[in-house]
C-alpha positions in Angstrom: -32.6 157.7 -143.8 -29.6 156.1 -142.3 -26.6 155.2 -144.3 -25.7 151.5 -144.7 -22.2 152.3 -143.5 -23.7 153.3 -140.1 -25.4 150.0 -139.7 -22.3 148.2 -140.8 -20.3 149.9 -138.1 -22.8 149.0 -135.4 -22.9 145.4 -136.6 -19.1 145.2 -136.5 -18.9 146.8 -133.1 -21.2 144.1 -131.8 -18.5 141.5 -132.5 -15.5 143.6 -131.7 -16.6 145.4 -128.5 -13.2 146.4 -127.2 -11.2 149.6 -127.0 -8.3 148.6 -129.4 -10.8 147.9 -132.2 -12.9 151.0 -131.5 -9.8 153.2 -131.5 -8.7 151.7 -134.8 -12.1 152.4 -136.3 -12.7 155.8 -134.7 -13.2 157.5 -138.1 -16.0 155.1 -139.0 -17.6 155.7 -135.6 -17.4 159.5 -136.0 -19.0 159.2 -139.5 -21.8 156.9 -138.2 -22.5 159.2 -135.2 -22.7 162.2 -137.6 -25.0 160.3 -139.8 -27.3 159.5 -136.9 -27.2 163.1 -135.6 -28.3 164.3 -139.0 -31.3 162.0 -138.9 -32.2 163.2 -135.4 -32.0 166.8 -136.5 -34.3 166.1 -139.4 -36.7 164.3 -137.1 -36.8 167.2 -134.7 -37.6 169.5 -137.5 -40.3 167.3 -139.0 -42.0 166.4 -135.7 -41.6 170.0 -134.6 -44.3 171.0 -137.0 -46.7 169.1 -134.7 -44.9 169.7 -131.4 -43.2 173.1 -131.6 -41.9 172.8 -128.0 -39.0 170.6 -129.2 -37.8 172.9 -132.0 -35.1 174.4 -129.8 -33.4 171.0 -129.5 -30.4 169.9 -131.4 -29.3 166.3 -131.9 -26.5 166.7 -129.3 -29.2 167.5 -126.7 -30.9 164.2 -127.3 -28.2 161.6 -128.1 -26.7 159.3 -125.6 -23.0 158.5 -125.3 -21.9 155.2 -126.9 -19.7 154.4 -123.8 -21.4 152.1 -121.4 -21.4 152.6 -117.6 -19.9 149.3 -116.5 -19.3 150.2 -112.8 -22.3 148.2 -111.5 -22.8 145.8 -114.4 -21.6 142.2 -114.9 -21.3 143.0 -118.6 -18.0 144.8 -118.9 -18.1 145.5 -122.6 -17.1 149.2 -123.0 -19.5 150.2 -125.7 -23.2 150.2 -126.5 -24.0 148.6 -129.9 -26.7 151.1 -130.7 -27.3 154.8 -131.1 -30.2 156.3 -129.1 -31.9 159.7 -128.9 -34.5 160.8 -126.4 -36.4 163.8 -127.7 -37.9 165.8 -124.8 -38.4 169.5 -124.7 -36.9 169.6 -121.2 -33.8 167.6 -122.1 -32.8 164.0 -122.2 -32.5 163.8 -118.4 -36.0 165.2 -117.8 -38.4 163.3 -115.5 -41.2 163.9 -118.0 -42.4 161.7 -120.8 -40.9 162.0 -124.2 -40.0 160.4 -127.5 -37.3 157.8 -128.3 -35.5 156.5 -131.4 -33.3 153.5 -131.1 -30.9 152.4 -133.9 -29.5 148.9 -133.6 -29.2 146.4 -136.5 -31.9 143.8 -136.0 -33.4 145.6 -133.0 -34.3 149.2 -134.0 -37.5 150.8 -132.7 -39.3 154.1 -132.2 -41.8 155.2 -129.6 -41.5 156.7 -126.1 -43.4 157.4 -123.0 -42.4 157.4 -119.3 -39.9 154.7 -118.3 -39.4 153.8 -114.6 -40.4 157.2 -113.2 -39.6 157.9 -109.5 -42.2 157.1 -106.9 -43.7 160.7 -106.7 -44.2 160.9 -110.5 -45.5 157.3 -110.7 -48.0 158.1 -108.0 -49.3 161.1 -109.9 -49.7 159.2 -113.1 -51.6 156.4 -111.4 -53.8 158.9 -109.7 -54.6 160.6 -113.0 -55.4 157.3 -114.6 -57.7 156.5 -111.8 -59.5 159.9 -112.1 -59.5 159.9 -115.9 -59.8 156.3 -117.0 -62.2 156.8 -119.9 -59.8 159.4 -121.4 -56.8 157.2 -120.9 -58.5 154.2 -122.4 -59.7 156.2 -125.4 -56.1 157.1 -126.2 -55.0 153.5 -126.0 -57.9 152.2 -128.0 -57.6 154.4 -131.1 -57.0 152.5 -134.3 -53.8 154.6 -135.1 -52.3 153.8 -131.7 -53.0 150.1 -132.0 -51.9 149.8 -135.6 -48.6 151.5 -134.7 -47.8 150.2 -131.2 -50.3 147.4 -130.5 -50.9 148.8 -127.0 -48.6 149.7 -124.1 -45.3 147.9 -123.7 -45.3 144.9 -121.3 -41.8 144.5 -119.9 -40.5 142.0 -117.5 -40.5 143.4 -114.0 -42.4 146.5 -115.0 -45.9 145.3 -113.8 -46.9 144.7 -110.2 -48.6 141.4 -109.3 -51.3 143.3 -107.5 -52.7 146.9 -107.4 -50.5 149.3 -105.5 -51.4 150.3 -101.9 -54.3 152.8 -101.7 -56.3 151.2 -104.5 -59.0 148.5 -104.3 -58.3 145.2 -106.2 -61.5 145.7 -108.2 -60.7 149.2 -109.3 -61.8 149.6 -113.0 -58.3 150.9 -113.7 -56.5 148.1 -111.9 -54.8 146.8 -115.1 -53.0 150.1 -115.7 -52.4 150.9 -112.0 -50.1 148.0 -111.8 -47.7 149.4 -114.5 -44.4 150.8 -113.3 -43.6 152.2 -116.8 -45.8 153.6 -119.5 -44.2 153.2 -122.8 -45.2 152.2 -126.4 -42.7 150.9 -128.9 -42.8 150.1 -132.6 -40.2 147.9 -134.2 -38.4 149.1 -137.3 -37.0 146.5 -139.8 -33.5 147.0 -141.1 -34.9 147.3 -144.6 -36.7 150.5 -143.7 -33.7 152.2 -141.9 -32.0 153.0 -145.2 -35.0 154.3 -147.0 -36.4 157.9 -147.3 -39.6 156.7 -145.7 -37.9 156.3 -142.3 -38.3 160.0 -141.4 -42.1 159.9 -142.3 -42.6 156.6 -140.5 -40.9 157.9 -137.3 -42.6 161.3 -137.4 -46.1 159.6 -137.8 -45.3 157.3 -134.9 -44.4 160.2 -132.7 -47.6 162.1 -133.7 -49.6 159.0 -132.8 -47.9 158.9 -129.4 -48.5 162.6 -128.7 -51.9 162.2 -126.9 -50.3 159.7 -124.5 -47.3 161.9 -123.8 -49.6 164.8 -123.2 -51.7 162.8 -120.7 -48.6 161.6 -118.8 -47.0 165.0 -118.6 -50.3 166.6 -117.5 -50.4 164.0 -114.7 -46.9 164.9 -113.6 -47.3 168.7 -113.7 -50.6 168.8 -111.8 
């Protein structure tokens, strides 16, 4: 579970996104970050019973910095208003698919997948979907997957208007070949964030996602 004070800090940061305020509330930030790290460590341990490959990870290996990179952004606010952790056996900078937990008041979610892969990896995933469409669709059509995620995420700008070069327009896998990212996300209401059930909910969501992650990473490795 997440402490209410952590959510309170993030909510306050949203309306006071500047360095003087952050410096004045650094102790609250450090306590919130420690709280989030504790949850991530518990999540690694719990999901590690299903996916032992991640058990070597610590929260610090998965968590992102709260400082924003504003060099190429019109938004010059210095801090993110969320805590995020990417759980991947090969590290948070890996090109492979993994699991993600996002903590942000009013916009928290869990899930994962492969987001904006580079062209070589994207081509491999598309090829594997083309070769193994029945297997891929079986993963997406399971009741558990749909009950948890409702299908693959559909993001603006992440789907081509036509099938990529090298594939016919009437390819049976055309719908999925147009995707530029392969992710699945499940929203988490604020009311659940501070309950003991959060760890179980998130662990089960990751377990449901495991077949898709396995498929994507097999595509990349072959």
